[in-house]
C-alpha positions in Angstrom: 27.6 6.4 3.7 30.5 7.3 6.4 30.1 6.3 9.7 29.8 9.8 11.1 27.0 10.4 8.6 25.0 7.1 9.8 25.1 7.7 13.5 23.6 11.4 12.7 20.8 9.7 10.4 20.4 7.2 13.5 20.2 9.2 16.2 17.9 11.3 14.3 15.6 8.5 14.6 15.6 7.8 17.5 15.1 11.1 18.8 11.1 12.5 19.3 9.8 14.4 17.3 8.0 17.6 19.2 6.5 20.2 17.6 5.6 23.5 18.3 3.3 26.6 17.2 5.7 29.0 18.7 7.1 31.2 15.8 9.8 32.7 15.3 11.7 28.9 16.0 12.1 27.0 13.3 10.0 23.4 13.3 12.1 20.6 14.1 13.6 18.4 11.3 12.3 15.5 10.3 14.1 11.9 10.3 13.1 10.2 6.8 11.0 7.2 7.0 9.7 5.5 3.4 9.3 1.9 2.1 8.2 0.9 -1.5 7.1 -2.9 -1.9 6.4 -4.9 -5.0 5.2 -8.2 -6.1 6.9 -9.0 -10.2 5.7 -12.9 -9.9 3.3 -13.9 -12.7 -0.4 -14.3 -11.5 -1.0 -13.7 -8.0 -4.9 -14.9 -6.8 -5.9 -12.8 -4.3 -9.4 -14.4 -2.3 -11.7 -11.8 -0.6 -10.3 -10.6 3.0 -7.5 -11.8 2.4 -4.0 -9.1 2.5 -1.9 -8.7 -1.5 1.8 -10.0 -0.9 5.1 -8.7 -1.9 7.9 -10.5 -2.9 10.8 -7.6 -3.7 11.1 -4.9 -1.3 12.8 -1.5 -2.9 14.8 1.1 -0.9 13.4 1.1 3.1 14.6 3.7 5.9 13.4 5.6 9.1 11.8 2.0 11.0 9.4 1.1 7.5 9.8 -3.2 6.6 8.6 -5.8 5.4 7.2 -8.2 8.4 5.9 -11.0 6.4 4.9 -11.1 2.8 1.7 -9.3 3.6 2.3 -6.6 6.5 4.5 -3.6 6.4 5.8 -2.8 9.8 5.5 1.3 10.7 7.9 1.5 13.7 8.3 5.3 13.7 4.5 7.4 13.3 3.3 10.1 11.8 1.5 11.1 8.9 2.6 9.6 5.8 1.7 8.9 2.0 0.7 5.9 1.2 0.1 4.5 -2.5 -0.2 1.9 -4.4 -1.2 0.5 -7.9 -2.5 -3.3 -8.4 -3.0 -4.9 -12.1 -6.7 -6.1 -12.3 -6.6 -9.1 -14.8 -10.4 -9.5 -15.9 -9.0 -11.0 -19.2 -8.9 -13.9 -17.6 -12.8 -14.3 -17.4 -12.9 -14.2 -21.4 -15.8 -13.2 -23.1 -18.6 -14.7 -21.3 -21.0 -12.0 -20.1 -21.8 -14.2 -16.4 -18.7 -12.6 -15.1 -19.3 -9.4 -15.2 -20.3 -6.9 -13.1 -16.5 -7.3 -12.0 -16.2 -5.4 -8.9 -13.0 -4.8 -6.8 -12.4 -2.8 -3.6 -9.0 -2.8 -2.1 -8.4 -0.7 1.1 -5.5 -0.2 3.4 -5.9 -1.7 6.8 -4.1 -0.3 10.1 -3.1 -2.2 12.6 -5.7 -4.8 11.4 -8.5 -2.3 11.1 -9.9 -0.8 7.4 -9.3 2.8 7.2 -12.4 4.2 7.7 -14.8 6.6 6.3 -14.0 6.0 2.8 -10.5 7.4 3.1 -7.9 4.5 1.7 -11.3 2.4 -0.7 -10.2 2.0 -4.0 -11.8 0.1 -6.8 -12.9 -1.1 -10.1 -16.0 -1.7 -11.9 -16.3 -3.1 -15.2 -19.3 -4.2 -16.0 -19.4 -5.5 -19.5 -16.9 -8.2 -21.1 -16.4 -5.6 -23.8 -14.3 -3.5 -21.3 -12.2 -6.5 -19.7 -8.3 -6.1 -20.0 -5.7 -5.5 -17.3 -6.9 -2.7 -15.7 -4.9 -0.5 -12.6 -6.6 -0.1 -9.3 -5.1 3.1 -8.1 -4.9 4.3 -4.2 -3.2 8.0 -2.9 -4.2 8.9 0.7 -2.3 10.5 3.8 -2.6 8.4 6.6 -1.7 9.2 10.3 0.0 5.9 11.8 1.1 5.1 15.2 4.4 4.0 16.3 4.7 0.0 15.7 1.8 -0.5 13.3 1.1 -2.3 10.6 -0.1 -1.8 7.3 -2.1 -4.1 4.8 -3.7 -4.3 1.4 -6.4 -6.0 1.4 -9.1 -7.3 -1.0 -12.7 -7.0 0.3 -15.0 -6.7 -2.5 -18.2 -10.0 -2.3 -20.1 -8.3 -5.3 -20.2 -10.2 -8.7 -19.6 -13.6 -9.6 -16.2 -13.4 -9.2 -14.9 -12.4 -5.9 -11.2 -12.9 -6.3 -8.7 -10.7 -7.9 -6.4 -12.4 -10.3 -3.5 -10.1 -11.3 -1.7 -9.1 -15.0 1.4 -11.1 -15.1 2.9 -8.9 -17.9 6.0 -6.8 -17.8 6.2 -4.9 -14.6 4.9 -5.6 -11.0 1.6 -6.2 -10.6 1.5 -5.0 -7.0 3.7 -2.2 -5.5 2.5 -0.3 -2.4 5.1 3.2 -1.1 5.0 5.0 2.1 6.5 8.4 3.0 6.8 10.1 6.1 5.6 13.6 5.7 6.9 15.2 8.8 
Protein backbone atom coordinates (compact mmCIF):
# COMPACT_ATOMS: atom_id res chain seq x y z
CA UNK A 1 0.00 0.00 0.00
CA UNK A 2 1.38 3.42 -0.86
CA UNK A 3 2.18 5.77 2.00
CA UNK A 4 -0.44 8.30 0.83
CA UNK A 5 -3.18 5.67 0.90
CA UNK A 6 -2.02 4.46 4.30
CA UNK A 7 -2.06 7.97 5.74
CA UNK A 8 -5.56 8.56 4.41
CA UNK A 9 -6.78 5.32 6.02
CA UNK A 10 -5.00 6.07 9.31
CA UNK A 11 -6.41 9.60 9.54
CA UNK A 12 -9.89 8.25 8.88
CA UNK A 13 -9.61 5.87 11.80
CA UNK A 14 -8.32 8.46 14.24
CA UNK A 15 -11.10 10.98 13.71
CA UNK A 16 -14.32 10.50 15.69
CA UNK A 17 -17.39 9.41 13.79
CA UNK A 18 -20.33 11.77 14.09
CA UNK A 19 -23.57 10.72 12.50
CA UNK A 20 -26.19 13.31 11.71
CA UNK A 21 -29.82 12.85 10.88
CA UNK A 22 -30.03 16.04 8.82
CA UNK A 23 -30.57 15.55 5.11
CA UNK A 24 -29.51 15.90 2.28
CA UNK A 25 -26.01 15.52 3.75
CA UNK A 26 -24.35 12.18 3.20
CA UNK A 27 -23.46 10.16 6.28
CA UNK A 28 -19.75 10.21 7.18
CA UNK A 29 -17.56 7.46 5.81
CA UNK A 30 -16.86 4.73 8.29
CA UNK A 31 -13.39 3.41 8.88
CA UNK A 32 -12.93 -0.34 8.47
CA UNK A 33 -12.46 -2.32 11.66
CA UNK A 34 -12.43 -6.10 11.69
CA UNK A 35 -10.61 -9.16 12.91
CA UNK A 36 -10.52 -12.91 12.35
CA UNK A 37 -9.20 -15.19 15.10
CA UNK A 38 -9.04 -18.97 15.19
CA UNK A 39 -7.50 -22.05 16.79
CA UNK A 40 -6.16 -24.86 14.63
CA UNK A 41 -4.49 -27.04 17.24
CA UNK A 42 -5.66 -30.52 18.14
CA UNK A 43 -8.08 -31.16 20.99
CA UNK A 44 -8.68 -28.11 23.17
CA UNK A 45 -10.43 -28.62 26.52
CA UNK A 46 -12.37 -25.64 27.86
CA UNK A 47 -13.69 -25.77 31.41
CA UNK A 48 -16.87 -24.08 32.59
CA UNK A 49 -16.27 -20.38 33.16
CA UNK A 50 -13.17 -20.16 31.01
CA UNK A 51 -12.56 -18.54 27.63
CA UNK A 52 -11.77 -20.28 24.36
CA UNK A 53 -8.21 -19.76 23.14
CA UNK A 54 -7.08 -18.52 19.75
CA UNK A 55 -3.62 -19.36 18.44
CA UNK A 56 -3.84 -17.66 15.04
CA UNK A 57 -5.25 -14.51 13.56
CA UNK A 58 -6.22 -13.59 10.06
CA UNK A 59 -6.58 -10.07 8.74
CA UNK A 60 -7.13 -7.35 11.34
CA UNK A 61 -7.72 -3.60 10.97
CA UNK A 62 -9.04 -0.52 12.72
CA UNK A 63 -7.79 -1.23 16.22
CA UNK A 64 -9.01 -4.83 16.50
CA UNK A 65 -6.33 -7.17 17.85
CA UNK A 66 -5.64 -10.25 19.94
CA UNK A 67 -4.65 -8.96 23.39
CA UNK A 68 -3.76 -12.43 24.68
CA UNK A 69 -4.72 -15.98 23.60
CA UNK A 70 -8.30 -15.63 24.89
CA UNK A 71 -9.06 -11.89 24.68
CA UNK A 72 -9.83 -9.68 21.68
CA UNK A 73 -9.27 -5.93 22.04
CA UNK A 74 -11.50 -3.43 20.19
CA UNK A 75 -10.06 0.08 20.22
CA UNK A 76 -12.71 1.84 18.12
CA UNK A 77 -16.25 1.37 19.34
CA UNK A 78 -19.33 1.01 17.19
CA UNK A 79 -21.83 -1.57 16.06
CA UNK A 80 -20.10 -4.84 15.17
CA UNK A 81 -21.31 -8.07 13.66
CA UNK A 82 -19.74 -10.90 15.63
CA UNK A 83 -19.87 -14.52 14.55
CA UNK A 84 -18.20 -17.65 15.79
CA UNK A 85 -18.05 -21.41 15.29
CA UNK A 86 -16.83 -23.97 17.81
CA UNK A 87 -16.63 -27.70 17.15
CA UNK A 88 -17.91 -29.63 20.18
CA UNK A 89 -16.49 -33.16 20.18
CA UNK A 90 -18.91 -35.54 21.87
CA UNK A 91 -17.28 -38.58 20.23
CA UNK A 92 -14.73 -38.54 23.08
CA UNK A 93 -17.52 -39.48 25.50
CA UNK A 94 -17.88 -42.86 23.83
CA UNK A 95 -21.15 -44.77 23.74
CA UNK A 96 -21.60 -44.26 27.51
CA UNK A 97 -25.23 -43.17 28.06
CA UNK A 98 -24.23 -41.72 31.46
CA UNK A 99 -22.39 -38.90 29.61
CA UNK A 100 -25.67 -37.56 28.22
CA UNK A 101 -27.47 -35.22 28.05
CA UNK A 102 -24.63 -32.96 26.94
CA UNK A 103 -25.61 -29.29 27.17
CA UNK A 104 -23.03 -26.80 25.91
CA UNK A 105 -23.68 -23.07 26.19
CA UNK A 106 -21.24 -20.48 24.85
CA UNK A 107 -21.91 -16.74 25.20
CA UNK A 108 -19.90 -13.65 24.36
CA UNK A 109 -18.49 -11.59 27.22
CA UNK A 110 -17.95 -7.88 26.65
CA UNK A 111 -15.67 -6.16 29.18
CA UNK A 112 -15.87 -9.23 31.44
CA UNK A 113 -19.70 -9.14 31.55
CA UNK A 114 -21.87 -11.68 29.76
CA UNK A 115 -23.83 -9.98 26.97
CA UNK A 116 -27.38 -9.74 28.42
CA UNK A 117 -30.78 -10.94 27.28
CA UNK A 118 -29.58 -14.09 25.55
CA UNK A 119 -28.51 -11.90 22.61
CA UNK A 120 -25.16 -13.64 22.37
CA UNK A 121 -25.85 -17.01 24.05
CA UNK A 122 -25.59 -20.01 21.75
CA UNK A 123 -25.64 -23.68 22.54
CA UNK A 124 -25.97 -27.31 21.66
CA UNK A 125 -27.95 -30.09 23.30
CA UNK A 126 -27.32 -33.75 22.61
CA UNK A 127 -29.61 -36.00 24.62
CA UNK A 128 -28.52 -39.50 23.58
CA UNK A 129 -25.36 -41.34 22.57
CA UNK A 130 -26.73 -41.77 19.04
CA UNK A 131 -26.50 -38.00 18.56
CA UNK A 132 -22.83 -37.76 19.44
CA UNK A 133 -20.26 -36.56 16.96
CA UNK A 134 -18.33 -33.47 16.06
CA UNK A 135 -21.06 -30.83 16.24
CA UNK A 136 -20.78 -27.10 15.55
CA UNK A 137 -21.94 -24.42 17.96
CA UNK A 138 -22.58 -21.36 15.81
CA UNK A 139 -23.24 -17.82 16.99
CA UNK A 140 -24.02 -14.67 15.03
CA UNK A 141 -25.13 -11.34 16.51
CA UNK A 142 -24.75 -7.57 16.33
CA UNK A 143 -23.25 -5.84 19.37
CA UNK A 144 -22.76 -2.19 20.27
CA UNK A 145 -19.18 -2.15 21.52
CA UNK A 146 -17.69 0.84 23.35
CA UNK A 147 -14.18 2.16 22.65
CA UNK A 148 -11.31 0.23 24.25
CA UNK A 149 -13.31 -2.91 24.98
CA UNK A 150 -12.40 -6.55 25.35
CA UNK A 151 -14.37 -9.47 23.93
CA UNK A 152 -14.19 -13.13 24.94
CA UNK A 153 -15.99 -16.33 24.02
CA UNK A 154 -16.58 -18.37 27.19
CA UNK A 155 -18.10 -21.70 28.11
CA UNK A 156 -20.70 -21.32 30.88
CA UNK A 157 -22.77 -24.52 30.95
CA UNK A 158 -22.83 -26.37 34.22
CA UNK A 159 -25.65 -28.76 33.31
CA UNK A 160 -25.19 -32.37 32.35
CA UNK A 161 -22.67 -34.92 33.60
CA UNK A 162 -19.76 -33.52 31.57
CA UNK A 163 -19.18 -29.80 32.05
CA UNK A 164 -16.28 -29.26 29.65
CA UNK A 165 -16.13 -28.73 25.92
CA UNK A 166 -13.48 -30.68 24.09
CA UNK A 167 -13.06 -29.42 20.55
CA UNK A 168 -12.64 -31.59 17.48
CA UNK A 169 -9.19 -32.11 16.07
CA UNK A 170 -10.16 -32.90 12.50
CA UNK A 171 -9.14 -30.89 9.45
CA UNK A 172 -9.60 -27.14 9.88
CA UNK A 173 -10.24 -24.85 12.82
CA UNK A 174 -11.86 -25.92 16.05
CA UNK A 175 -12.63 -22.37 17.28
CA UNK A 176 -13.15 -19.34 15.04
CA UNK A 177 -14.43 -15.82 15.74
CA UNK A 178 -14.76 -12.90 13.33
CA UNK A 179 -16.00 -9.39 13.96
CA UNK A 180 -16.75 -6.59 11.50
CA UNK A 181 -17.58 -2.96 12.24
CA UNK A 182 -20.86 -2.11 10.50
CA UNK A 183 -20.68 1.69 10.51
